[in-house]
C-alpha positions as a Markdown table, in Angstrom:
| # | Residue | x | y | z |
|---|---|---|---|---|
| 1 | Unk | 11.2 | 11.0 | 5.0 |
| 2 | Unk | 14.1 | 13.1 | 4.0 |
| 3 | Unk | 16.1 | 10.6 | 2.9 |
| 4 | Unk | 13.0 | 9.3 | 0.5 |
| 5 | Unk | 12.3 | 12.6 | -1.1 |
| 6 | Unk | 16.1 | 13.4 | -1.5 |
| 7 | Unk | 16.5 | 9.7 | -3.0 |
| 8 | Unk | 13.3 | 10.9 | -5.3 |
| 9 | Unk | 14.4 | 14.1 | -6.1 |
| 10 | Unk | 17.8 | 13.2 | -7.2 |
| 11 | Unk | 16.4 | 10.2 | -9.3 |
| 12 | Unk | 13.8 | 12.2 | -11.4 |
| 13 | Unk | 16.1 | 14.7 | -12.3 |
| 14 | Unk | 18.4 | 11.9 | -13.8 |
| 15 | Unk | 15.7 | 10.4 | -15.2 |
| 16 | Unk | 15.0 | 13.5 | -17.6 |
| 17 | Unk | 18.7 | 13.9 | -18.2 |
| 18 | Unk | 18.2 | 11.0 | -20.3 |
| 19 | Unk | 16.6 | 11.4 | -24.0 |
| 20 | Unk | 15.7 | 7.9 | -24.2 |
| 21 | Unk | 13.8 | 8.6 | -21.5 |
| 22 | Unk | 11.1 | 10.9 | -22.6 |
| 23 | Unk | 11.4 | 8.9 | -25.2 |
| 24 | Unk | 10.0 | 5.4 | -24.0 |
| 25 | Unk | 7.7 | 7.6 | -21.5 |
| 26 | Unk | 6.0 | 9.9 | -23.5 |
| 27 | Unk | 6.9 | 10.3 | -27.5 |
| 28 | Unk | 6.8 | 6.5 | -28.1 |
| 29 | Unk | 3.1 | 6.0 | -27.0 |
| 30 | Unk | 2.3 | 9.2 | -28.2 |
| 31 | Unk | 3.1 | 8.7 | -31.2 |
| 32 | Unk | 1.3 | 5.0 | -31.6 |
| 33 | Unk | -2.3 | 5.9 | -29.5 |
| 34 | Unk | -2.5 | 9.2 | -32.2 |
| 35 | Unk | -1.2 | 7.1 | -35.1 |
| 36 | Unk | -3.4 | 4.0 | -34.6 |
| 37 | Unk | -6.3 | 6.8 | -33.4 |
| 38 | Unk | -6.4 | 8.3 | -36.9 |
| 39 | Unk | -5.5 | 5.7 | -39.1 |
| 40 | Unk | -8.1 | 3.2 | -37.8 |
| 41 | Unk | -6.3 | 0.3 | -37.4 |
| 42 | Unk | -8.6 | -2.6 | -36.2 |
| 43 | Unk | -12.2 | -0.9 | -38.0 |
| 44 | Unk | -12.1 | -2.3 | -41.2 |
| 45 | Unk | -13.3 | -6.3 | -40.3 |
| 46 | Unk | -15.8 | -8.7 | -41.0 |
| 47 | Unk | -20.0 | -6.8 | -40.4 |
| 48 | Unk | -20.6 | -8.5 | -36.5 |
| 49 | Unk | -24.2 | -9.2 | -35.7 |
| 50 | Unk | -25.0 | -9.9 | -32.3 |
| 51 | Unk | -28.3 | -12.2 | -32.4 |
| 52 | Unk | -30.2 | -13.5 | -29.3 |
| 53 | Unk | -32.7 | -15.6 | -29.9 |
| 54 | Unk | -35.6 | -15.5 | -27.3 |
| 55 | Unk | -38.1 | -17.6 | -29.3 |
| 56 | Unk | -36.0 | -20.9 | -29.3 |
| 57 | Unk | -38.6 | -22.5 | -31.7 |
| 58 | Unk | -37.9 | -24.7 | -35.2 |
| 59 | Unk | -38.5 | -21.4 | -37.6 |
| 60 | Unk | -35.9 | -18.7 | -35.4 |
| 61 | Unk | -33.5 | -21.9 | -36.0 |
| 62 | Unk | -33.7 | -22.1 | -39.3 |
| 63 | Unk | -33.6 | -18.2 | -39.4 |
| 64 | Unk | -30.4 | -18.3 | -37.4 |
| 65 | Unk | -29.0 | -21.0 | -39.5 |
| 66 | Unk | -29.8 | -19.2 | -42.8 |
| 67 | Unk | -28.0 | -16.6 | -41.3 |
| 68 | Unk | -25.3 | -18.0 | -40.3 |
| 69 | Unk | -24.9 | -19.6 | -44.0 |
| 70 | Unk | -23.7 | -16.1 | -44.8 |
| 71 | Unk | -19.8 | -15.9 | -44.7 |
| 72 | Unk | -19.9 | -11.4 | -45.5 |
| 73 | Unk | -21.4 | -11.6 | -41.6 |
| 74 | Unk | -19.6 | -12.6 | -38.2 |
| 75 | Unk | -22.6 | -14.4 | -35.8 |
| 76 | Unk | -22.5 | -13.6 | -31.8 |
| 77 | Unk | -24.1 | -15.4 | -30.0 |
| 78 | Unk | -23.3 | -15.3 | -26.6 |
| 79 | Unk | -23.9 | -11.5 | -25.9 |
| 80 | Unk | -26.0 | -12.6 | -21.9 |
| 81 | Unk | -26.9 | -9.8 | -20.8 |
| 82 | Unk | -23.7 | -7.3 | -21.4 |
| 83 | Unk | -24.9 | -6.4 | -25.5 |
| 84 | Unk | -25.0 | -2.5 | -24.8 |
| 85 | Unk | -21.5 | -2.6 | -23.7 |
| 86 | Unk | -19.9 | -4.8 | -26.7 |
| 87 | Unk | -22.3 | -2.0 | -28.9 |
| 88 | Unk | -21.1 | 1.2 | -27.7 |
| 89 | Unk | -17.0 | -1.0 | -27.6 |
| 90 | Unk | -17.9 | -2.1 | -31.4 |
| 91 | Unk | -17.5 | -5.7 | -30.4 |
| 92 | Unk | -20.7 | -6.3 | -32.5 |
| 93 | Unk | -22.5 | -3.4 | -35.1 |
| 94 | Unk | -26.0 | -4.1 | -34.4 |
| 95 | Unk | -27.9 | -6.9 | -32.0 |
| 96 | Unk | -31.1 | -8.8 | -34.0 |
| 97 | Unk | -33.4 | -9.7 | -31.1 |
| 98 | Unk | -35.6 | -13.2 | -32.3 |
| 99 | Unk | -39.3 | -12.3 | -30.1 |
| 100 | Unk | -40.7 | -15.1 | -27.8 |
| 101 | Unk | -43.5 | -15.4 | -29.4 |
| 102 | Unk | -41.8 | -15.4 | -32.9 |
| 103 | Unk | -44.0 | -17.6 | -35.5 |
| 104 | Unk | -47.2 | -15.8 | -34.8 |
| 105 | Unk | -46.2 | -12.5 | -34.3 |
| 106 | Unk | -43.7 | -12.5 | -36.9 |
| 107 | Unk | -41.8 | -9.3 | -36.4 |
| 108 | Unk | -37.3 | -9.1 | -35.8 |
| 109 | Unk | -36.3 | -6.4 | -34.1 |
| 110 | Unk | -32.6 | -4.6 | -34.7 |
| 111 | Unk | -30.7 | -2.5 | -32.2 |
| 112 | Unk | -27.9 | -0.4 | -33.2 |
| 113 | Unk | -25.9 | 2.9 | -31.7 |
| 114 | Unk | -26.2 | 5.8 | -34.2 |
| 115 | Unk | -22.8 | 5.5 | -35.7 |
| 116 | Unk | -23.2 | 2.4 | -37.1 |
| 117 | Unk | -27.1 | 3.1 | -38.9 |
| 118 | Unk | -26.1 | 1.6 | -42.2 |
| 119 | Unk | -24.6 | -1.4 | -41.1 |
| 120 | Unk | -28.1 | -1.7 | -39.6 |
| 121 | Unk | -29.8 | -1.2 | -43.0 |
| 122 | Unk | -28.0 | -4.0 | -44.0 |
| 123 | Unk | -28.6 | -6.2 | -41.4 |
| 124 | Unk | -32.1 | -5.1 | -42.1 |
| 125 | Unk | -32.2 | -6.1 | -46.0 |
| 126 | Unk | -30.3 | -9.4 | -45.3 |
| 127 | Unk | -32.8 | -10.5 | -43.4 |
| 128 | Unk | -36.1 | -9.9 | -45.1 |
| 129 | Unk | -33.9 | -11.3 | -47.9 |
| 130 | Unk | -33.7 | -14.7 | -46.0 |
| 131 | Unk | -37.1 | -14.7 | -44.4 |
| 132 | Unk | -38.9 | -13.7 | -48.0 |
| 133 | Unk | -37.9 | -17.4 | -48.2 |
| 134 | Unk | -40.9 | -18.7 | -45.3 |
| 135 | Unk | -43.9 | -19.9 | -46.8 |
| 136 | Unk | -47.1 | -18.3 | -45.0 |
| 137 | Unk | -45.7 | -16.2 | -42.9 |
| 138 | Unk | -45.6 | -12.5 | -43.1 |
| 139 | Unk | -42.7 | -11.2 | -41.8 |
| 140 | Unk | -41.4 | -7.9 | -40.7 |
| 141 | Unk | -38.3 | -6.6 | -39.8 |
| 142 | Unk | -37.7 | -3.2 | -37.6 |
| 143 | Unk | -34.8 | -1.6 | -37.2 |
| 144 | Unk | -34.1 | 0.3 | -34.0 |
| 145 | Unk | -31.6 | 3.2 | -32.7 |
| 146 | Unk | -30.3 | 2.1 | -29.1 |
| 147 | Unk | -30.2 | 5.3 | -26.9 |
| 148 | Unk | -27.0 | 5.2 | -24.5 |
| 149 | Unk | -26.3 | 6.9 | -21.5 |
| 150 | Unk | -22.4 | 7.2 | -22.7 |
| 151 | Unk | -22.2 | 7.8 | -26.7 |
| 152 | Unk | -19.9 | 6.2 | -28.6 |
| 153 | Unk | -16.2 | 6.3 | -29.0 |
| 154 | Unk | -14.7 | 3.9 | -31.2 |
| 155 | Unk | -11.5 | 2.3 | -31.8 |
| 156 | Unk | -10.1 | 5.4 | -30.6 |
| 157 | Unk | -11.8 | 5.3 | -27.2 |
| 158 | Unk | -10.6 | 1.6 | -27.2 |
| 159 | Unk | -7.6 | 2.2 | -27.6 |
| 160 | Unk | -6.6 | 5.1 | -25.7 |
| 161 | Unk | -6.7 | 3.4 | -21.9 |
| 162 | Unk | -5.0 | 0.2 | -23.5 |
| 163 | Unk | -1.9 | 2.5 | -24.4 |
| 164 | Unk | -1.9 | 4.2 | -21.4 |
| 165 | Unk | -1.7 | 0.8 | -19.6 |
| 166 | Unk | 1.0 | -0.4 | -21.8 |
| 167 | Unk | 2.9 | 3.3 | -20.5 |
| 168 | Unk | 2.7 | 2.2 | -17.2 |
| 169 | Unk | 3.6 | -0.9 | -17.9 |
| 170 | Unk | 7.1 | 0.5 | -20.0 |
| 171 | Unk | 8.2 | 3.5 | -18.0 |
| 172 | Unk | 7.6 | 0.9 | -14.6 |
| 173 | Unk | 9.6 | -1.7 | -16.1 |
| 174 | Unk | 12.1 | -1.1 | -18.6 |
| 175 | Unk | 12.7 | 2.6 | -16.5 |
| 176 | Unk | 13.8 | 0.8 | -13.7 |
| 177 | Unk | 15.6 | -2.0 | -15.0 |
| 178 | Unk | 18.3 | 0.2 | -17.4 |
| 179 | Unk | 18.2 | 2.2 | -14.4 |
| 180 | Unk | 19.3 | -0.4 | -11.4 |
| 181 | Unk | 21.4 | -2.1 | -13.7 |
| 182 | Unk | 23.4 | 1.5 | -14.8 |
| 183 | Unk | 24.0 | 1.8 | -10.8 |
| 184 | Unk | 25.6 | -1.7 | -10.7 |
| 185 | Unk | 27.5 | -1.5 | -13.4 |
| 186 | Unk | 28.8 | 2.4 | -13.1 |
| 187 | Unk | 29.4 | 1.4 | -8.7 |
| 188 | Unk | 26.3 | 3.9 | -7.7 |
| 189 | Unk | 24.8 | 0.6 | -5.8 |
| 190 | Unk | 28.0 | -0.3 | -4.5 |
| 191 | Unk | 28.4 | 3.7 | -3.3 |
| 192 | Unk | 25.6 | 3.4 | -1.7 |
| 193 | Unk | 25.8 | 0.6 | 0.3 |
| 194 | Unk | 28.3 | 1.9 | 2.1 |
| 195 | Unk | 26.6 | 5.1 | 2.8 |
| 196 | Unk | 24.4 | 5.4 | 5.9 |
| 197 | Unk | 20.9 | 4.0 | 4.5 |
| 198 | Unk | 19.6 | 1.2 | 4.3 |
| 199 | Unk | 18.0 | -0.2 | 0.8 |
| 200 | Unk | 14.5 | -0.1 | 1.9 |
| 201 | Unk | 15.3 | 3.5 | 1.7 |
| 202 | Unk | 16.3 | 3.4 | -1.8 |
| 203 | Unk | 13.7 | 1.3 | -3.3 |
| 204 | Unk | 11.0 | 3.6 | -1.4 |
| 205 | Unk | 12.6 | 6.7 | -2.8 |
| 206 | Unk | 13.0 | 5.3 | -6.2 |
| 207 | Unk | 9.2 | 4.1 | -5.8 |
| 208 | Unk | 8.2 | 7.5 | -4.9 |
| 209 | Unk | 10.6 | 9.2 | -8.3 |
| 210 | Unk | 8.9 | 6.5 | -10.8 |
| 211 | Unk | 5.4 | 6.9 | -8.9 |
| 212 | Unk | 5.2 | 10.6 | -9.9 |
| 213 | Unk | 6.8 | 10.3 | -13.3 |
| 214 | Unk | 4.1 | 8.0 | -14.4 |
| 215 | Unk | 1.2 | 9.9 | -12.4 |
| 216 | Unk | 2.2 | 12.2 | -15.0 |
| 217 | Unk | 2.3 | 10.1 | -17.8 |
| 218 | Unk | -0.9 | 8.8 | -17.7 |
| 219 | Unk | -2.6 | 12.5 | -17.2 |
| 220 | Unk | -0.8 | 13.5 | -20.4 |
| 221 | Unk | -1.6 | 10.6 | -22.3 |
| 222 | Unk | -5.0 | 11.2 | -21.4 |
| 223 | Unk | -5.1 | 14.9 | -21.9 |
| 224 | Unk | -3.9 | 14.2 | -25.2 |
| 225 | Unk | -6.5 | 11.5 | -26.2 |
| 226 | Unk | -8.9 | 13.7 | -25.3 |
| 227 | Unk | -8.0 | 16.4 | -26.9 |
| 228 | Unk | -6.4 | 15.5 | -30.0 |
| 229 | Unk | -8.8 | 12.1 | -30.6 |
| 230 | Unk | -11.8 | 13.8 | -29.2 |
| 231 | Unk | -12.6 | 11.2 | -26.3 |
| 232 | Unk | -14.8 | 11.5 | -23.8 |
| 233 | Unk | -13.4 | 10.2 | -20.0 |
| 234 | Unk | -16.6 | 8.7 | -18.9 |
| 235 | Unk | -18.5 | 11.8 | -19.9 |
| 236 | Unk | -16.3 | 14.1 | -17.8 |
| 237 | Unk | -17.4 | 11.7 | -14.2 |
| 238 | Unk | -15.2 | 12.8 | -11.5 |
| 239 | Unk | -15.1 | 9.3 | -9.7 |
| 240 | Unk | -13.9 | 7.8 | -13.0 |
| 241 | Unk | -10.2 | 9.7 | -12.9 |
| 242 | Unk | -10.1 | 8.5 | -9.2 |
| 243 | Unk | -10.9 | 5.2 | -10.5 |
| 244 | Unk | -8.2 | 5.6 | -13.0 |
| 245 | Unk | -5.8 | 7.4 | -10.7 |
| 246 | Unk | -6.4 | 4.1 | -8.1 |
| 247 | Unk | -5.4 | 1.9 | -10.8 |
| 248 | Unk | -3.1 | 3.8 | -12.2 |
| 249 | Unk | -1.0 | 3.8 | -9.1 |
| 250 | Unk | -1.3 | 0.1 | -8.0 |
| 251 | Unk | 0.1 | -0.8 | -11.9 |
| 252 | Unk | 2.7 | 1.4 | -11.9 |
| 253 | Unk | 3.4 | -0.2 | -8.1 |
| 254 | Unk | 3.2 | -3.4 | -10.0 |
| 255 | Unk | 6.1 | -3.1 | -12.6 |
| 256 | Unk | 8.0 | -1.0 | -10.3 |
| 257 | Unk | 8.2 | -4.4 | -8.7 |
| 258 | Unk | 8.2 | -7.0 | -11.4 |
| 259 | Unk | 11.7 | -4.0 | -12.9 |
| 260 | Unk | 13.0 | -4.3 | -9.2 |
| 261 | Unk | 12.4 | -8.9 | -10.0 |
| 262 | Unk | 14.2 | -8.2 | -13.4 |
| 263 | Unk | 17.2 | -6.0 | -12.6 |
| 264 | Unk | 17.7 | -7.6 | -9.7 |
| 265 | Unk | 18.1 | -11.6 | -11.5 |
| 266 | Unk | 20.1 | -10.0 | -14.1 |
| 267 | Unk | 23.6 | -9.5 | -13.4 |
| 268 | Unk | 24.2 | -7.4 | -16.5 |
| 269 | Unk | 22.6 | -5.4 | -19.4 |
| 270 | Unk | 23.4 | -7.7 | -21.3 |
| 271 | Unk | 21.0 | -10.2 | -19.5 |
| 272 | Unk | 18.5 | -7.8 | -18.6 |
| 273 | Unk | 17.3 | -6.0 | -21.8 |
| 274 | Unk | 16.4 | -9.9 | -23.4 |
| 275 | Unk | 14.7 | -10.7 | -19.6 |
| 276 | Unk | 12.7 | -7.7 | -19.6 |
| 277 | Unk | 11.9 | -7.8 | -23.5 |
| 278 | Unk | 10.9 | -11.8 | -23.0 |
| 279 | Unk | 8.2 | -10.3 | -20.2 |
| 280 | Unk | 7.0 | -6.8 | -21.7 |
| 281 | Unk | 6.5 | -8.8 | -25.2 |
| 282 | Unk | 4.0 | -10.7 | -25.0 |
| 283 | Unk | 2.1 | -8.5 | -23.0 |
| 284 | Unk | 2.1 | -5.8 | -25.5 |
| 285 | Unk | 0.1 | -8.2 | -28.0 |
| 286 | Unk | -1.7 | -10.5 | -25.4 |
| 287 | Unk | -3.4 | -8.0 | -23.2 |
| 288 | Unk | -5.8 | -6.3 | -25.1 |
| 289 | Unk | -4.2 | -3.0 | -25.9 |
| 290 | Unk | -5.0 | -3.5 | -29.8 |
| 291 | Unk | -7.6 | -5.4 | -29.6 |
| 292 | Unk | -9.9 | -7.0 | -27.7 |
| 293 | Unk | -9.0 | -11.0 | -26.1 |
| 294 | Unk | -12.3 | -12.2 | -26.9 |
| 295 | Unk | -11.1 | -12.8 | -30.4 |
| 296 | Unk | -9.1 | -15.4 | -28.7 |
| 297 | Unk | -9.8 | -19.2 | -28.6 |
| 298 | Unk | -11.6 | -20.0 | -24.9 |
| 299 | Unk | -8.5 | -21.4 | -22.9 |
| 300 | Unk | -5.4 | -18.8 | -24.2 |
| 301 | Unk | -8.0 | -16.1 | -23.6 |
| 302 | Unk | -8.5 | -17.3 | -19.9 |
| 303 | Unk | -4.4 | -17.8 | -19.8 |
| 304 | Unk | -3.9 | -13.5 | -21.0 |
| 305 | Unk | -6.3 | -12.3 | -19.1 |
| 306 | Unk | -4.4 | -13.4 | -15.6 |
| 307 | Unk | -0.7 | -11.7 | -17.4 |
| 308 | Unk | 0.0 | -8.9 | -15.5 |
| 309 | Unk | -0.9 | -6.0 | -18.0 |
| 310 | Unk | -4.6 | -7.0 | -18.5 |
| 311 | Unk | -6.4 | -6.4 | -15.1 |
| 312 | Unk | -5.1 | -2.5 | -15.9 |
| 313 | Unk | -5.9 | -2.4 | -19.9 |
| 314 | Unk | -9.5 | -3.6 | -18.3 |
| 315 | Unk | -9.5 | -1.6 | -15.2 |
| 316 | Unk | -8.3 | 1.6 | -17.0 |
| 317 | Unk | -10.8 | 0.7 | -19.9 |
| 318 | Unk | -13.9 | 0.5 | -17.8 |
| 319 | Unk | -13.0 | 3.6 | -15.3 |
| 320 | Unk | -12.3 | 5.8 | -18.5 |
| 321 | Unk | -14.8 | 4.5 | -21.2 |
| 322 | Unk | -17.6 | 4.1 | -18.8 |
| 323 | Unk | -16.8 | 5.3 | -15.6 |
| 324 | Unk | -17.6 | 1.7 | -13.6 |
| 325 | Unk | -17.0 | 2.0 | -10.2 |
| 326 | Unk | -14.1 | 0.2 | -8.2 |
| 327 | Unk | -16.6 | -2.4 | -6.7 |
| 328 | Unk | -17.1 | -3.6 | -10.2 |
| 329 | Unk | -13.4 | -4.5 | -11.0 |
| 330 | Unk | -12.6 | -6.5 | -7.9 |
| 331 | Unk | -11.5 | -9.3 | -9.8 |
| 332 | Unk | -9.1 | -7.2 | -11.8 |
| 333 | Unk | -8.0 | -5.7 | -8.8 |
| 334 | Unk | -7.7 | -8.6 | -7.3 |
| 335 | Unk | -5.2 | -9.6 | -9.8 |
| 336 | Unk | -3.5 | -7.0 | -10.0 |
| 337 | Unk | -2.9 | -7.1 | -5.9 |
| 338 | Unk | -1.9 | -10.9 | -6.0 |
| 339 | Unk | 0.9 | -10.0 | -8.5 |
| 340 | Unk | 2.5 | -7.3 | -6.8 |
| 341 | Unk | 2.5 | -9.7 | -3.2 |
| 342 | Unk | 4.4 | -11.6 | -6.5 |
| 343 | Unk | 6.3 | -9.5 | -7.7 |
| 344 | Unk | 7.3 | -7.8 | -4.1 |
| 345 | Unk | 8.3 | -10.8 | -2.6 |
| 346 | Unk | 10.7 | -12.1 | -5.4 |
| 347 | Unk | 11.8 | -8.1 | -5.5 |
| 348 | Unk | 13.1 | -8.5 | -2.6 |
| 349 | Unk | 14.7 | -12.0 | -2.3 |
| 350 | Unk | 16.9 | -10.9 | -5.9 |
| 351 | Unk | 17.9 | -7.4 | -5.1 |
| 352 | Unk | 21.6 | -6.8 | -4.7 |
| 353 | Unk | 23.6 | -3.7 | -4.3 |
| 354 | Unk | 26.7 | -5.1 | -7.1 |
């Protein structure tokens, strides 16, 4: 155990001596998180109306058809039972519900979260205008504020967990790749090979140091999100923090192993940098960090959900915003564990001392 701690301590010292390490670990993700959070990137879109047609009769079908013809409104009819979550995440702005007895009892309801009252009123006006074309029916539209256990946190709440997951990936992959490659080029690994330690000592020492760095990084980024962007981590639910810790550690292990695999397969820095960017860059934009993957076509969305970063983003977001427990995130947990095994096997097979 003493050998592991000595290697971990020396690695941490060398890590913090490099200014670029601090840049990629904290400065870059903090600037991105705060900048995008304050400027509201992603908020200026076509208003989205969720629609639930419980009547499914000719009158409701005609009304829905008229709504869909309005080019300035985006209609989402695939809500299922999780429309409250979509309202909270601002994936939709309001929900219009057509009751089963629509036609005899001509009242439709529009639900909204309190920050979207103006859009809900505009949806109401549009609905009243369209229903005016129906003859012989006295239609009414009722707008109701939906009360939630959790308050909506807008794009800032959506963004912060994504940036934290992105920072974990960058620290895990880029930090390990360039450290190992530098060790190789400077002959450090070759000298360590002659020392009375085995590869397991060195790798576990590296793992301990990186886990500590990434844990500190994760806590700092979430605290900045709370203090500067005013997000609320699951309304202070302590279990949410435990869940965040579990997935942060597993995500760190995953990307550390991926970093080891890349560094093992790369003979020098000229190969390592493009290879690392080839792995990290697509995940930055396809794993739901800055926007929800639901906007992608079905086949592409299914593929992106299986990328290593995607389950980490989803699990941290669910835990941070809603306090979702671990059992509800078993699919994400399974994907992360599967990638950990794959990355570990590749990393062990490709690791070289020189």
